[in-house]
N, C-alpha and C positions, 0 to 999 in steps of 0.2 A: 568607441569599436571594441569590438569584440574581440579576444584573441585566447586563441587557447591555451595551457598551463597544464604540462605532463606535470604527475602527481609525482612521479619517481624524479623529477629536479626538485623538488620541494623538501624531497627524506633527506636531502643530502648537504638543506642549508640550515645554518643553526636555527632552532627557534626565535620567532622575533615580539616583537611586542603588537599589539590587535593591529590591525589595520583598519583601510575606509572599506574592504573591502567584507574584516571578519565583524564590524555591528552592523553593516548591512544586509547580513546575511542573518540575523537573531531575526528580523523582519519578512526575510523573503524564505521559509522553512524551502521551498524546493528547489533553493541554491546548495551546489557542494558546500559541506558544511565537515570536512574532517582537513581542512589547509595546515595546522598544526599537526596532526594526530600521525603519529609513529605505529604506534603497536596496539592491540585488544582492541582493535575498530574498524564497524565495519559500518557500510552506507550502500543503500538501493534502496531504487525507484522499481514503483509497480504500474506497467499499465495493461492495461484488460481493456481487449479489444472484441467486439463482441456485433458477427454478421445482422442484417436486415430483417434477416428470417428468423435471430433469435436461436438458430440452431447451431451455428459455429462460433466459436472462441477461441481466441489464442491471447493469451497471457504471458509477458517479458519482462524480465527483470534484471538489467543488468545493474553492478555492484563494482565493490571492492570492498579485500580483505586484507584486515591488514596486522599478520600475527607472528610471530618468533620466527617459527616452522616453514611458512608456506607466503608469504604474501602475493597475493594477485591479483588483479581484474575478472571479473567474470559476465555471464549471458548465463539467465536461465530461461527455459521458456517452459510449457504449459499448451498440448494443444488439446484443448477441451470436448472435443467431439468424441475423442480417441483413448483423451489419458494421458498420451504421450510427452511425457517429458526429456529435456536436456540438459545439459550443465556444459556449456564450453569455460575451461580456466583462457588468463590471458595472461603476459607478463606484467610488468605496475607499469611500465614506460608504452603500456597500450594503453592508458587508461588517462585521459586528461579533459579538462575541465575551462568554459569561460571563468572569465573572472568579472560582467557585467551583467551576468544572469543564467537563468535556468537553460544548461547547453553542457554534454555532457561528451565524451566519441571512446568508446570500448574499442580495438581496434579499427576492425575497417566499418563498423556499425557508429549510428549517432543516435543522439535523444534528447530530446527539449518538451516543453510546453505545447509545442507548435508541432511537433513531427516524431516520427521514427522510421530510421530506415536504417533495415537490416542490412548487413553482404558477410554472412557466416558461410564459412566454408573447413568444418575444423573435422576431422574425427569421422570422414565420409561425410559429416552431413551437410547437406548445402537450403539454405538458411537465406532467403533475399527480398526484400519485398519495398516500398516505402509507403507513407498511412500520414497522412495530414489531418489535423484538430483544424475545428473552427466550433466555434459557440461554448468556448468554454464556461463556467460556470463559478470560479475560485471560492474560496471560504475564506473571509473577510479575515482580515490581520486588522490592528491598533496596539498601539502603544501598552493599555491593558490583556489584550490578550491576541499574542504573537501567533498567534493561529490554533489549530486545535490542541494545543494542549494547553492554554489558556497562560497563567504564573508560572506553574510548571515548565514551562520553556524555559525562563530564568535560571532553575536552577543547575548549577554544575557537576553535580555528581547523580543523575540518570543513570542507569540502564540502561536507556532505551526511548526514544524519542522519535515523536510519528508525527506525519506532516502528512495531509491536503494536499495537491497538485492541483489537480480537475474535479469538482464533483461530477461532471456531466459535455459530453462534450459530441459533437459529430467529425463523419470521419469518412472520408474519400482516400481510396484507394488500395493495393490489396497487395498480397503476398504467398512466395510460395516456397512449399517446407515438403523440401526430396521431390520435387517437380507434383508436387497437388498445389492446384492453387488454392485460394483463401482469397474470396473479394471478400472487402468490410467498407465499402459505396455504401453511404444510407445508413449504416449502423452506429453503434454507441460506447463509448471508450470510457475510461475515469479512469485517477492517476494518483498515484499517493508515496511516500517512504517512509523507512526505518531509519535512524542510525544510533550511534550507539557502541556500546562495546559489546552484550550478549541483547536476546531478543527475552522474555522472559519464562520464567520458568511455567510456570503455564498459562493457557489463555484462549480466549473463545472470539473468534470474528468475523464477521460478514459485511459482506457488501451488493450489493446488485441496482442496478439503475434500469430495469425492464418492467415497467410495472403498467401497460400499456398511456403512460402519458409523459408526453417530451419531455417537459422539466423535473422529473421526479427522479431521486438518488437516494442510496442510503446506506449508510456505514457507523459498524459498532463493533467496538472492540472493547474486552476483560480483561485485565490481565492483572498478575499476581506481581503487586509493584513495591520491592524491597525498597527500605527510606528507614537513615541512622540506622542500623541495624535490627532490624523490627521488618516487618511488609505488613501489609495491607490490601486488598480486593478493591481497584481501579477501575475508570469506563471512562471514556471517552466517542462520543459518534454524533449521528445530524440525523435527520432527513431533512429532503429537501422536497420541499413538494410547490411543483406549477411554477418552482420562479421563487418560492420563500425559503431560508433556511432554519429549520426548527435546532438547537441544539442541548445537546444534554451530555454532562460531565460529572463526574464528581466534585469538582472544583465550581461549581455550577450550585451547588445545592440540591440537585435529583438524587434521586437513591435509588438501589437497587429494591425494587418491590418484593418483584417473587423469579427465583430461577434453576430449574432442572430439566435436564439434560438425561437422555437413556437412547441405547440404539438409532445413533446416528437423529436426532433426536432435539432440540431444545428450547424449551420456552422461556421465552424472557418477556419480566412487566418493571419495567422504570415511572417513575411516577416524578413531576416537581411544582413549584406552587403551579403551573399553568397549564400543564399537560400531563397526559396516560398516553405513555409509548407500549404496545406490546409487537413480539416480535414470535412467532414458532417460525423456524426453521428447520428443512427435513432435505437431507442427506436424498439424493435418487439410489438405486440399488444399481451393480453392474459394474464391470470396470471403466466405462467410460465415464467424459467428467472427472475422473480421480486424478490425483497426480501425488509425484513423492517429490519437493523440494527441500534442500542442502539451505539451512540455517546458521544461523552464528554462533557460538560458543567463544566469551572472552577475545574474540575478531575471527576465530578461524571455522570455517563454511563447516562442518562437522557435526551435526545433528540432524537427523531428515525429519521430516513432518508430512502430515498427507494434507494435503487440500482436497475439499471435494468444488467444483469447477461448477457443476450442476444442478446446483443446491434447490429448491423453492424457498419462500418469503412467504409468509401469510403475516400482514399488516394491519393493525385498529390504530391510528392516532386521534384523542379524544381530546376536548378540550377540557376548563374547570368545573365546569355544567354538562358532561360527560356526551356532549354532544360530538358526535362523528364526525371528523376532520378528512378523515380518509378511512380508509377498508376495501382493499386490495393483496393482489398478490402477485409473486415478481418473480421469475424464471428466466435464464440462468440467473445465478448465483454463485460468488462467493464462500465456502462455508471452513471453517476450521477450529476444533476443538479440541486441545494440542494439553499434552501433561496431566497432573491432578487435577480435573477441574472443578474440585470438587474442594480445592483453598477459592473457589470465586465466587464462597456462598454470599451473601449479606450479612 
């Protein structure tokens, strides 16, 4: 039976030997991972919703920030059609998590792999609503590959870990953003997460599941990875095509064949023994679709990054004989280019 565990309660108890929960969470990346963390730690889940017309989007990021200055829980929001962003801070005791699955609460709002419930009335803002998810397509997990990070998930000193909760799913329900209704029934959603001490020094990230096909979705993350006193550019991602997931990552032997970027555009070509994956991402002009987010640095949410949530992606996937398996464009897409991206060159 599920029960909520207040994180504040765990902070006041001594560190313990790994429990059944600690072991199970390794193969369940969506679950709360920070059970024994005290400081210099963050964890956040990224829920992206796009309505049936693909004209309205809302990204919601609940999470927790542990640091010596001001530890707190939070909810961030980006309304893609306007670029409006909000950051709501809560005391640690407002955060709790389930003991047997992915389910968290921040204040009066709750989140899981099956739903999102918002009840935010802070700082003169009122954001309420309930969204239910169905048909979730989950990233496969195995002993050799416990999530999208592969064997790197077992490394205990990574700066940042990444997980995919749902590559694609359907939505029913609506949200009211300060009196403006947003109906997401018939729309599509995506959920991922990050946890660790800090986000990378520099990265390029993109995601889209609006390519005109119901079971098609994409995510790619390229980052500068600290590693035993040095660093290297690493990447991971997937292309879900009509229900089949093609997986590309540094640890699978794939390599970046080409990477260039300028003026809000990024051109990436990735190759492995079986496929060639080409992505051209373009940020759209204007202020709509661009949001300023807070990102963690040593657990503190004091870094500001900018995300385009209305970008366009042009994608080509070919097999080893260079036969085209997919060619098409997707929008709205999330696109981030953060820090000195020249450090990501292969």
